[in-house]
Every structure is written in C-alpha cells, then in structure tokens.
C-alpha positions in Angstrom: 85.0 10.2 41.1 85.4 12.4 38.1 82.8 12.0 35.3 83.7 13.4 31.9 81.2 15.8 30.4 80.1 13.6 27.4 79.5 10.6 29.7 77.5 12.9 32.1 75.3 14.1 29.2 74.6 10.5 28.1 73.6 9.6 31.6 71.2 12.5 31.8 69.7 11.6 28.4 69.2 8.0 29.4 67.5 9.1 32.6 65.2 11.4 30.8 64.3 8.6 28.3 63.6 6.3 31.2 61.4 8.8 33.0 59.5 9.6 29.7 59.0 6.1 28.4 60.1 3.6 30.9 57.7 4.6 33.7 54.8 5.5 31.5 51.7 3.4 31.4 51.1 1.7 28.1 48.0 2.3 26.2 45.5 0.0 24.3 43.3 0.1 21.3 40.5 -2.4 20.6 38.4 -2.6 17.5 36.8 -4.8 14.8 37.3 -5.5 11.1 34.3 -6.0 8.9 33.5 -6.4 5.2 31.1 -4.4 3.1 28.1 -6.4 4.6 29.3 -5.5 8.1 30.2 -9.1 8.7 33.3 -9.8 10.8 36.5 -10.7 8.9 38.3 -13.5 10.8 42.0 -14.2 11.0 43.4 -11.1 9.4 46.4 -9.3 10.7 46.0 -5.7 11.9 49.2 -3.7 12.0 49.6 -0.6 14.1 52.5 1.6 12.9 53.6 4.6 14.9 53.4 7.8 12.9 56.6 9.3 14.6 58.6 6.2 15.4 59.9 5.8 19.0 62.3 2.9 19.6 60.4 -0.1 21.0 57.0 1.2 20.0 57.3 1.5 16.2 55.0 -1.4 15.2 52.7 -3.9 16.7 50.5 -6.7 15.2 47.2 -8.3 16.3 45.0 -10.9 14.7 41.2 -10.8 14.5 39.3 -13.4 16.3 36.0 -15.3 15.4 34.1 -12.1 16.0 36.5 -9.9 13.9 37.8 -8.2 17.0 41.4 -7.3 17.8 43.3 -5.6 20.7 46.5 -3.8 21.1 47.7 -3.2 24.7 51.3 -2.0 24.6 51.1 1.2 22.5 53.0 4.3 23.6 50.7 6.7 25.4 49.7 10.0 23.7 51.0 8.7 20.4 49.5 8.6 17.0 49.3 5.3 15.1 47.9 4.2 11.7 46.2 0.8 11.5 46.4 -1.2 8.3 45.3 -4.8 7.4 47.4 -7.7 6.0 46.2 -11.0 4.6 48.3 -13.7 2.8 45.8 -14.0 -0.1 44.7 -10.4 -0.8 45.5 -6.7 -0.2 43.4 -3.8 0.8 43.9 0.0 1.1 41.7 0.2 4.3 43.5 2.2 7.0 42.5 4.1 10.1 44.3 6.8 12.2 44.1 6.3 16.0 45.5 8.0 19.1 46.7 6.0 22.1 45.4 7.4 25.4 47.6 6.9 28.5 46.5 4.2 30.8 43.4 3.3 28.8 42.2 0.8 26.3 40.3 2.9 23.8 37.6 1.3 21.6 37.4 2.5 18.0 34.4 4.7 17.3 33.6 2.5 14.2 34.9 -0.8 12.8 37.6 -0.9 10.2 35.7 -1.7 7.0 37.3 -3.6 4.1 35.3 -2.6 1.0 37.6 -3.7 -1.8 40.3 -6.4 -1.9 42.9 -7.2 -4.6 44.2 -10.7 -5.0 47.6 -11.9 -6.4 46.1 -11.9 -10.0 45.1 -8.3 -9.7 41.4 -9.1 -9.5 39.5 -6.6 -7.3 36.5 -7.8 -5.4 33.7 -5.8 -3.7 33.1 -7.3 -0.3 29.6 -5.8 -0.3 28.3 -7.3 -3.6 30.8 -10.0 -4.6 31.4 -8.2 -7.9 34.9 -8.8 -9.2 36.6 -6.5 -11.7 39.8 -6.7 -13.7 41.4 -3.6 -15.2 42.1 -3.6 -18.9 45.3 -2.7 -20.7 46.9 0.6 -19.7 45.9 2.2 -23.0 42.9 4.1 -24.5 40.5 2.0 -26.5 37.2 2.2 -28.4 34.1 0.5 -27.1 34.3 -2.3 -29.7 37.9 -2.9 -28.8 37.0 -3.0 -25.1 34.2 -5.4 -25.7 36.5 -7.7 -27.8 39.1 -7.7 -25.0 36.5 -8.5 -22.3 35.1 -11.4 -24.3 38.5 -12.9 -24.8 39.7 -12.5 -21.1 40.3 -15.9 -19.6 42.2 -15.0 -16.4 41.0 -17.0 -13.3 38.5 -19.1 -15.1 37.0 -16.5 -17.4 33.3 -15.6 -17.3 34.0 -11.8 -17.7 31.6 -9.2 -19.2 31.3 -5.5 -19.7 30.1 -3.6 -16.6 26.8 -1.7 -16.1 26.9 1.9 -15.0 25.5 0.9 -11.6 28.3 -1.6 -11.1 30.9 1.0 -12.0 29.3 3.4 -9.5 29.3 0.7 -6.8 33.1 0.3 -7.3 33.6 4.0 -7.2 31.5 4.4 -4.0 33.6 1.6 -2.4 36.7 3.6 -3.0 37.8 2.6 -6.5 39.6 5.5 -8.0 41.5 6.1 -11.3 41.9 9.1 -13.5 40.1 7.7 -16.5 36.8 7.4 -18.3 35.8 3.7 -18.4 33.4 2.1 -20.9 30.2 0.4 -19.6 28.4 -2.3 -21.5 25.3 -0.1 -21.9 24.7 1.3 -25.3 23.0 4.7 -26.0 21.6 4.3 -29.5 23.3 2.6 -32.4 26.5 4.6 -32.3 27.2 5.5 -28.7 27.7 3.9 -25.3 27.7 5.1 -21.7 30.9 5.6 -19.8 31.8 6.4 -16.2 34.5 8.8 -14.9 36.4 7.3 -11.9 37.9 10.6 -11.0 34.6 12.3 -9.8 31.8 9.8 -10.4 30.2 11.5 -13.4 28.7 9.7 -16.4 28.4 10.5 -20.1 27.6 9.0 -23.5 30.5 8.7 -26.1 30.7 7.7 -29.7 31.7 4.0 -29.7 34.5 4.8 -32.1 36.2 7.2 -29.7 39.5 5.7 -28.7 40.0 7.8 -25.5 38.5 5.6 -22.8 39.6 2.5 -20.9 38.2 -1.0 -20.4 37.2 -2.9 -17.3 35.9 -6.4 -17.1 33.5 -7.6 -14.4 31.9 -10.8 -13.2 29.7 -11.8 -10.2 30.9 -14.4 -7.7 
C-alpha cells in the first residue's frame, strides 16, 4: 500500500511523541503551604504551571489538606514548573520554581510561605503579625495631608492610623515593594517626620511640608 510522504511524516511524528511522552513515567511534587508564623494554610489551591507548555501537561491543581500539605503526581518528567497559590478571598504573590524528576515524587526543600495577602478591598495583611495596610492615593503628599487622609479612612470598618518605621520595615521584609518614600507616624522634632523608602529599605527624616512622599494607613487585627 502506497503511503504519501506527508502522511508518513505525520505517522513518524506521532510515534516520536508517543515514545517521548506516552511511555514516560510521570513525576510528582509534594510540599506544604504555611503563613508567616509557619502555621499550615488549609484549603488553598496550589497551581502548577509548566514553564514550556506541553499538551496535556500544561497545568495541574491541588488543594492543601488540614496539615497544609499538597501533592502533584502527574507532572511531565524532567520539566520545569512554577507553583502559585489561589484563594477565593485573597491573593498572594508567593511562587516557587520546581523541577519534576522522572519516576519520583520530590519533596520541596522548604514550604511555600505566604507572607502577604491582598483582599478584594485592596487591604494587604501580614500573615506573621496580623498588621493590615492600605495604600494611599497615587499622588505625592505632605505629612499633614497624609495624616488627615489616614484619620478619615473608613474602608472595612475604619480604625486606621499612621504606621511606625518598624511596621513599615516589617512590610518591606515580607516582600512589600514600591518605588516611593512613605511617611511614618513618627515625628522628628517639631517640623520633620520619619519616612521609609520601599525601594531599598532605607529611612530618612523629611520636612513635614514636603509634598514628595506617599501615605499608607495601617491597623492591627
């Protein structure tokens, strides 16, 4: 029986794909999701996305159990994946790069740690301290203007205040980043106040009348 060249090529490609992927043993990854206090986070969805998508292996999902643990067992061997986390009530930027090893279930070297979450109102919460913060308007402001804005803030029940430098540093250490100087609530004499730079973690005192900094409101929950 005569086989036309294009059909023959397709048959060869299909055979190669089967030998490469169809007969390969699948791989597994197991790990744990914790908060900033190293406590397990229960019932969150962990998503494994293949960095270079291969049909049938592009994305998998798993849900953490009562101990915060999750398992993937059908990943493509010798393939790189990025793990991310999804929850219906909040978002997080926590991700982790993993490599699926053929025929093995590989435990993560360390847990996936969720340090900051952001809810639907835009309120960011530190899972280590419970401190919540809300970003001020996208505009430069003086210290007195920032203080007035914080005191008038009523979102999600109110109770907001100006942050301390230690609280701002805690947010920075947890992964909070923005390319702005931010006012703290700490004064430095009668005319100046301390500020924090979220680009590199430095601090400085500024004239309270300077309108080149941003506002952040915080509260403890």
